[in-house]
N, C-alpha and C positions, 0 to 999 in steps of 0.2 A: 624403977623409974616412973613417974607420974605422968601418963600421957592422956589423961581425960581431956575434954574440949570444954568450952563454956556453953552455957544455955542457948546464947545467940549463933555460936558456931555449929550446935546441932540442929538448930532450926535452918541454918544455911545447908548443911547437910543433906537435911529431909527433902528441902525444896529441890536440890538439884537431882537427887537420887529419884525424886518422884517424878520430876519431868523427862529424865532418861529412860525410867522404866515404861512411861507411857509412850514416849515420842520417839526415843532412838533404837531403832530396829537394827540389829547386826548385820543382816542380809541387806537391807538398804544402804548402810553405811558402805558395805563392802563393793555394792554395785556402783555407788557413785566414786568410791576411790579409783575404780578401775575403768571410769569412765573419761572423756574428755575434760571433763569439769573437775574432777578429782576431789570434791566433798561437797557438803550439803549446805548451800548458802542460807536456805530458811532456817537451819537449825541455829547458825552463827547469829542472826537476826534474832532468833528467840532467846539468845545467849543474852544479848543486849536489851530488848524488850521486856522480855517476861523473866528473866531471872536476874538480871543486873549485875552478873558477874563479871562482864567485860571492863566494869567500873573498878574492878580490884587493880588497874593500871595505875589508875590514878594515885597521886600522893596521899598519905595518911595525914590526919589534921594533926597540926602541930609537928610536923616531922622535917620542917625547913625544905620539903621537896624531894628528900632521899629515901626514906623508907617506904617499905610495901606493906600490904595487908598481909604478912607472913604465915600467919595461923590460919585466916581465911583460905588464903591460896592453897594450903597444904590439904585442908577440907575438901574444897571443890575439886583440885586435881586426883585427890585420891577416889572421889567418886567418878570423875571423867575415865580415870584407869578402868575402875570395875565395868565400866559400860565400854570399853575399847574405842572410846572417841577419838577419830582423827581430825578432827578440825583443829587449826593451829591456836589452841588456847596458851600453851607454854610460850611458842615462839614471838606471840603477839603481846600477850598481856604479861607474862613473866619476864622474858627475856627484853623485849623491846620495851616494856614499860620502865623497867629498870634502868635502861641506856638514856631513856628519854627523860625520864623523871631528874636524872642527874646533869642532863645536858645545859639547864639553866637558858635555853636560848627559846625566844616565843615562838620560833617556829615548830620546836621540839614539844612546847607545851600546848599548840594548838593540835598536834597530831595525837598527843594523849587524849584529848577531849573527844575527837573523833573517833579513837579505838573504843573508849566507852560507849559511844553511841553506836557501834558497830558500822563504821562506816570506813575503817582504815585497817588494814592488817600488815603486819611487819615481819621482814627476814632481816637476819644477820647475816653478813657475808664477811666471814672471819678467818675460817679454817682455809688452809692452801694445800695443793698438791705436794706431797713429800713434808708437810710441815709438822715441826713438833707439837704434841697436842698441849701446849701452854696458854695459847691465846695472844702470845705476843712475838711468835714466828711469824713475822708478816715480811713479804717482798713486794707487795702490791705497793707501788709508790704514787705520792700526791704531790707535783711539783706546782708553785705559784708563778706563774709568768708576767705578774704585774696586773694582770686583766682577770685572770679565773684559775683555777686548778685544772690539771690536767692529771687525770689517773690511767696507770698503765698495770697490768699484771692479771693474774688468774685467781680466782676463789674456788673452791671444790665443794662439792656436797654441802650446799648452801640449803636448809631444810626450809620448807615452807616457801621458798622463793616464787614457784609457779603460781601462787596463790596471793602474794603479796602486793600491796598498793604504794608501800613505801620500803625501800632498801636502805639500810644502814651498813656502810663500809668501812672498815678498818684499814687505815692506808698508812705508809710511812712517809714523814717529811723530811726525815733526817736520822742519823745513826745506822748502825750496823743491824743485820737480820734480825737478831733477837733483843736489841735493846728497846727498854720501856718507855724511854723519854720522847723518842722520836713519833710516837705513834699519835695518829688523830681519827676521828670520826666525822663521816659524811652521810648525808641524807640525800636520797634520791627519789623522786618520782617514778615508779615503777609499774611496768605492765609486761609480763613476760611472754605475751602473745605478740607485742608491738614494743620491743623495748628500744630504748632512747640510742641515738647514733653513738656508736662507740662501745657498745656493748653486745657480745655475742653469747646466746642464751642456749644452754642445751640442759632440756627439761627431762626428768624421768620419775618413775615411781619405786622407792624403795621395797623391800622384801616384807616389810610390816606396812604397807600401805598408805605411806607417807609421801608427801611430794617434794621432791628437791631438785636444785640445778648447780651445773658449773657453769660459771661466769667469765667470760674472758673481756676485759677492759682495754681497748687500745685508743688512747688518745682521747679519753672522755672528758669532755669539758664540763665544769661544774664551776657555779657563782661563786662567790664568797661568802653567801648566804647558805649555801650547801654545808658548811663548816659548824656541826653542831657541838664539838669537844675539842679544843684546842690541843697542839702537843703539849706535854707535859701533865695533862690532867686527864687524857684518856684512859691510861693503863689502869688507875684506881678504880675507874668506873667499870671497864671491860670486867676486872677481876670480879668485881662485886657482883656484877650482871650474870656472870658466868656461874658463880656460886649459889644465886639465886634460881638460875634454870637449873642446875645439877641437883639441888634439895627439891625443886619441883618435880624432876624425873624421879626422884626417888620416892615421893608422895605416891606420883601413879604407878610406880612399881607397886607399891603395897597396895593399891586397888587391884591391880591385874593378878598379884600372887594370891588375894583373898577369895577372887573368884574361880580361878584355877584348883585351889584347894578344895572350894566347896563344890565344884562340879566333879573332881575326883571321889571324894567322899560319897557323893551321891550315886556314880557310876557304881563305886565298889558294893553299894548296899543292894543295887540291883542286877548286876552281872553275875551269874550262876555258873560255878564250875564243880563237877562232881557233886552236882544237885545242892549245892551251898552257894550262898552269896560269897564273894571272893572277898569281903569285908571282914569276914568271919576268920580268915586266916592269920594265924598271929603275925607272920612275917610280914604281911602286908599293912598290919596295923600298925607295926614298929615303924614301916617306912612313912605311913600319914602322918604317924606322930611327929617324925623329923620333920617333915614338910610343915607342920603346923609350928613348930619352934622357929624354924626359920622365918616363916610369915610374921610372927611376934617380935622376933629379933629384928627383922627388917623395919617393922613399925615403929619400935623403940628408936632406931637409927635414925630414921627420916623426921622423927619429931626433934631429937637431938640436933639435926642440922638446921632444922627450921629454928628453934629457939635461939640458935648462934649467930645468925645472919646479920643481927646486929651489934654482934661482938667486935672486939678488934680484930683486924684483918687475918692475923695468924691463926688466932683462935676459931674465927670462923672456916678458914680453910681447912685447918685440922679436921673440925666437927664433919664438914663436908666431905671430905676425902674418905673418912671412916665410914660414914654413911653410905657412899657410894660403893667402897671396895665390899662392904658388907653386904648390900643390895645386888651388885652384880653375881658374887658367889651364891646367894638365895634364889636368884632369877635362874641362875644355870641349875641348880639343885632340883629345885621345885619343877621347873618346867620339863626338865628331861623325867623327872619321877611321873609327873604326870601323864606324860605320853607313854610311859612304859608301862603303868598300870591300866593305862587305856587299851593297850594292846596295839594291833594294827589301826584301828580306829582314829588312834590319837592326832594322826597325822593327814586326815582326810579333810579336805575341804569342808565337807558338810556339817563337821562337829566343829563348833566355836573354840574348842580348846587348840586347835591349829592355828587360828588367827591370834590368839594370846600368846601361844609358844612362839610365833614368829616376833611379835613385839618384845617378850621378854628376851629373846635372842638379841634383837637388835639393839636395845637400850643397854646392853652390856657394854658397849662400845661408845656410846652417846655419852658426850661430856666426859670421856676418859675410860679406860680400861681399868680392871682390877689392879694390874701392875703400875699404870700410870697413878692412881691415887696412893697406892702403898707406897710408892717413891716420894710423892709430893708430900706425904703425912710425914716420911722419916726425914725428909729435908727439913720440914719445919719444926720437927721435934729436936 
């Protein structure tokens, strides 16, 4: 499979990698993640003003407002993975951008412009406690009372919610729990420190230094303008946005895996046992070759998923599920092998491998486990 990138995309990769190498310090990032702020706003501003990568949320030219810059997103996100960036690029630019591009409401288009300028950040309140990981297992309700929408229910593990300025909520206006036709999308101006009346917020930091919230809606009133995707149209948009976000996480994983492999090979050249570098031992060489194969297999899978994002829905979903299942397995094997080859040092906070390992572990369940995607692939086939 040809996974080469264009000259323009290579320039983009070089620009992002160069900025991150100079300005994105891992220790500073971890300190920010564990602080009350939870991230580095100045980095986000640089993404908008210096690199311009937040503009990838905007529609591509001539796409009728639906498609993303998929190949460019893949290039950028892989570099963000290499540097273990915790700022909410995928949640805002990829997932939020996909939902807003397809909304076709003026308010949604204005938010897209503000995302590109670095002034808005988006979180998608989709999953719920004990919900099936399909995206349409929704019990949060939206009832119209002739004047406004009233939202009731609970959303769980809403990634990036503590950092968000806009919250997109999936809610059910009709139908049974897993019915796709009764879903709608609503947008809410949001500040987790000062939530609107009718919203209870529980913020926390995840094991991989991301920010998330559990949200409880109790009689939350929303105006008619808050509806950005009407019932009957929302599920198609949600399904595509979830696949775009999953493909982006796959590309991020490739960047993570490349860094983990490079660090492991370097360590094996330096660490000595029996007065020889451990990298000279054939058994360890075989393990690192296996790690390399998994990394390259993951890169091909991520590229395939990205290339199929504009395909027919079932073909797109099959490619994304195949990629996510492949990369989940690679993340487990490469991550655990790297920790083992580093010995006891592999899990110390002082070694950056431990932080990459946590992220690789967390993304194995983000947007679906291996079993979830194997099951979806089988059903679609």
